C-alpha positions in Angstrom: 93.0 119.9 74.9 96.4 118.1 75.2 96.3 114.9 77.2 99.2 113.9 79.8 101.3 110.9 78.3 100.8 108.0 80.3 103.5 105.6 81.8 103.4 102.1 82.7 106.6 100.7 85.1 107.2 97.2 85.2 110.2 96.8 87.9 111.2 95.3 91.0 111.2 98.2 93.4 113.3 98.1 96.9 113.5 101.0 99.3 114.9 100.9 103.0 114.2 103.4 105.1 114.7 104.3 108.8 111.1 104.0 109.5 108.1 102.0 107.7 105.2 104.4 106.6 102.3 104.2 104.3 104.2 105.7 101.1 104.6 103.2 98.4 108.0 102.6 96.8 108.7 104.8 93.5 112.2 104.2 92.6 113.7 101.0 91.4 117.2 100.0 92.8 119.3 96.8 92.9 117.7 94.1 94.8 120.9 93.2 97.0 121.7 96.2 99.2 123.1 96.6 102.8 122.0 100.1 103.8 124.4 101.6 107.0 122.8 101.9 110.1 121.8 105.3 111.9 125.1 107.2 113.0 126.1 105.8 116.4 123.8 102.6 116.3 125.1 99.1 117.2 122.7 97.0 115.2 122.5 93.7 114.1 123.0 92.6 110.4 120.3 90.5 108.9 119.7 88.6 105.6 115.9 88.4 104.1 115.0 86.0 101.6 111.9 85.3 100.0 109.9 83.8 97.2 106.6 84.7 96.1 104.8 81.9 94.5 101.2 82.4 92.6 98.9 79.7 93.4 95.3 78.5 93.4 94.0 78.5 97.1 92.6 75.0 96.7 96.3 73.7 95.4 98.1 75.6 98.2 96.1 73.9 100.8 97.2 70.2 101.4 100.6 72.1 101.8 99.4 75.2 103.9 96.6 74.2 106.1 96.3 77.8 107.2 95.6 78.8 104.0 92.0 78.8 104.4 91.9 80.8 107.5 91.2 84.2 108.3 94.9 85.5 108.6 97.1 83.2 106.3 100.3 82.8 108.0 102.2 80.1 110.0 105.9 79.3 110.5 108.0 76.9 108.5 110.0 73.9 109.6 111.5 73.2 106.0 111.2 75.8 103.4 112.7 74.4 100.5 110.4 71.3 100.5 107.4 73.5 100.7 108.4 75.6 97.7 108.9 72.3 95.9 105.4 71.0 96.9 104.0 74.5 95.8 105.7 74.5 92.7 105.8 71.0 91.6 103.4 69.3 89.2 102.1 72.7 87.5 100.4 73.8 91.2 102.3 77.1 91.5 104.6 79.2 89.8 107.8 80.7 91.4 107.3 84.6 90.3 110.3 86.7 92.4 113.0 85.7 94.6 114.0 88.8 96.5 117.2 88.7 98.6 118.3 91.6 100.9 120.8 92.3 103.2 120.0 95.0 105.9 120.7 96.3 109.3 118.2 96.0 112.0 117.1 99.7 112.4 116.2 99.6 109.2 112.8 98.9 107.2 112.9 96.8 104.2 110.1 97.1 101.4 110.5 95.2 98.4 107.7 95.8 95.7 107.0 94.4 92.2 104.2 96.4 90.4 103.4 99.0 87.8 102.2 102.6 88.1 99.5 104.8 85.7 99.3 108.2 85.6 96.0 109.8 85.6 94.8 113.5 85.7 93.3 114.0 89.2 92.8 117.9 89.1 93.2 120.9 86.8 94.9 124.3 87.4 95.4 127.4 84.9 98.8 128.8 83.7 99.7 131.9 82.9 97.4 132.4 79.8 94.8 131.2 81.9 94.5 128.0 79.9 93.6 124.6 81.6 96.9 123.0 83.0 96.3 119.3 84.1 97.7 118.3 87.5 98.9 114.7 87.0 98.3 111.5 89.8 99.9 108.0 90.0 98.3 105.0 91.1 100.2 101.7 91.8 99.2 98.1 91.9 101.4 95.0 92.6 103.0 92.9 95.2 104.8 94.5 98.3 106.5 92.9 101.1 107.4 95.1 104.5 110.1 93.6 107.0 111.3 95.5 109.9 113.1 93.8 112.6 112.3 95.1 115.8 112.0 94.6 120.1 109.0 94.7 121.6 108.7 93.6 125.7 112.2 92.8 125.7 111.8 89.9 122.5 113.3 90.7 119.3 111.1 90.0 116.3 110.3 90.4 112.6 107.3 92.8 112.0 105.9 91.4 108.6 103.3 92.7 105.7 102.6 91.7 102.8 100.3 93.6 100.7 98.7 93.2 97.1 96.8 95.8 95.0 94.9 95.8 91.7 94.0 98.9 89.6 90.4 98.5 88.6 88.4 100.0 85.6 90.7 101.1 82.8 90.6 103.5 81.0 90.1 105.1 84.2 86.4 106.5 84.8 86.1 110.4 83.9 83.8 113.3 85.0 83.5 116.6 83.0 83.5 119.8 84.7 84.4 123.6 84.0 87.1 125.5 85.5 86.1 129.2 86.7 86.7 131.6 84.2 86.4 128.9 81.5 82.5 128.1 80.8 83.1 127.3 77.2 86.1 124.7 77.9 84.9 121.5 79.9 87.9 119.4 81.5 87.8 116.0 82.2 89.1 114.5 85.6 90.2 111.0 86.1 88.9 108.8 88.9 91.0 105.8 89.0 90.0 102.8 91.6 91.6 100.2 93.2 91.5 97.1 95.4 93.7 95.5 98.0 94.4 92.5 100.1 96.8 93.0 103.4 98.0 90.8 106.1 100.3 92.2 109.1 101.8 89.9 111.5 104.9 89.5 113.9 107.3 86.4 114.2 109.6 86.0 116.7 113.4 85.4 115.7 114.6 82.2 117.6 118.2 82.2 117.7 118.6 84.8 115.5 116.1 83.5 112.8 112.6 83.4 111.5 111.0 81.5 109.0 107.6 81.8 108.2 104.9 82.1 105.1 102.5 84.5 104.4 99.7 84.7 101.7 97.2 87.1 100.3 94.4 86.8 97.7 94.4 88.7 94.2 91.7 91.5 95.3 89.6 90.8 92.4 89.9 87.4 91.0 87.8 87.3 87.9 88.3 83.6 87.1 86.9 81.8 90.4 86.3 84.0 93.3 85.5 80.9 95.4 89.1 79.5 94.7 91.5 82.8 94.5 94.6 83.0 93.3 96.6 83.3 96.3 100.5 85.0 96.4 102.4 83.2 98.9 105.6 84.7 100.4 108.0 82.1 102.0 110.2 84.3 104.0 113.4 83.7 105.6 114.8 86.5 108.1 118.4 85.5 109.5 120.8 87.4 111.5 124.6 87.4 110.3 127.4 86.7 112.5 129.6 89.4 110.6 132.8 87.9 112.5 132.2 84.5 110.4 133.1 84.5 106.8 131.1 81.3 106.6 128.0 83.8 106.8 129.2 86.2 104.2 126.9 86.1 100.9 125.2 82.9 101.7 122.0 82.2 100.4 119.9 80.8 102.7 117.2 79.3 100.9 119.8 77.3 98.3 118.2 75.0 96.3 115.7 77.7 94.7 
């Protein structure tokens, strides 16, 4: 039986949608995008800038005391100083720097990872031959941001997510299709692990700067000192009437 061709995608992916959902991103777009708001709405324009840093938890702890807590997140007074502290002297590695412009009625999702296809089921074609049905499983890092108003306070709902595919090649089990007693087929059973943090940060004077961290779901090197992905995030309202804000990078030095 001919097997499906596998694919591997390595890409930075950006999706802007009217409402966040559980569906993971599936297409690559330009990493700097402004999406028009819904018709008739008058929402503010925002800039999102983030730095993703890969670092051991023990190396991050002196600079991010909250990284040892159950919910590793906190406010940031000086993002550039924090980035320098985490990446200097070989402590951590800067792995991504997404920058996006978006309207406040949109959910911004940034995904950096890869996908694998697998055989999740079988059908039969017109000649009653087995026809594989393809599925997809994804692993990578994802940041999801939405500016919302709750109880009269405008804030940033943030979700930081990391997933890892488990055993590869995927485990399989053998079965038979009805009417094909002599031709067994193999269905693949991918597994994956995830880690996620969700938090809300208030916008003060139109700005929120914070950090979030998630451990690698499966750290085989040292589970007691896992590798963390730290996101340093800055969301800022843009004054569209002022040319001083247009195209400005708020995390200027990195």
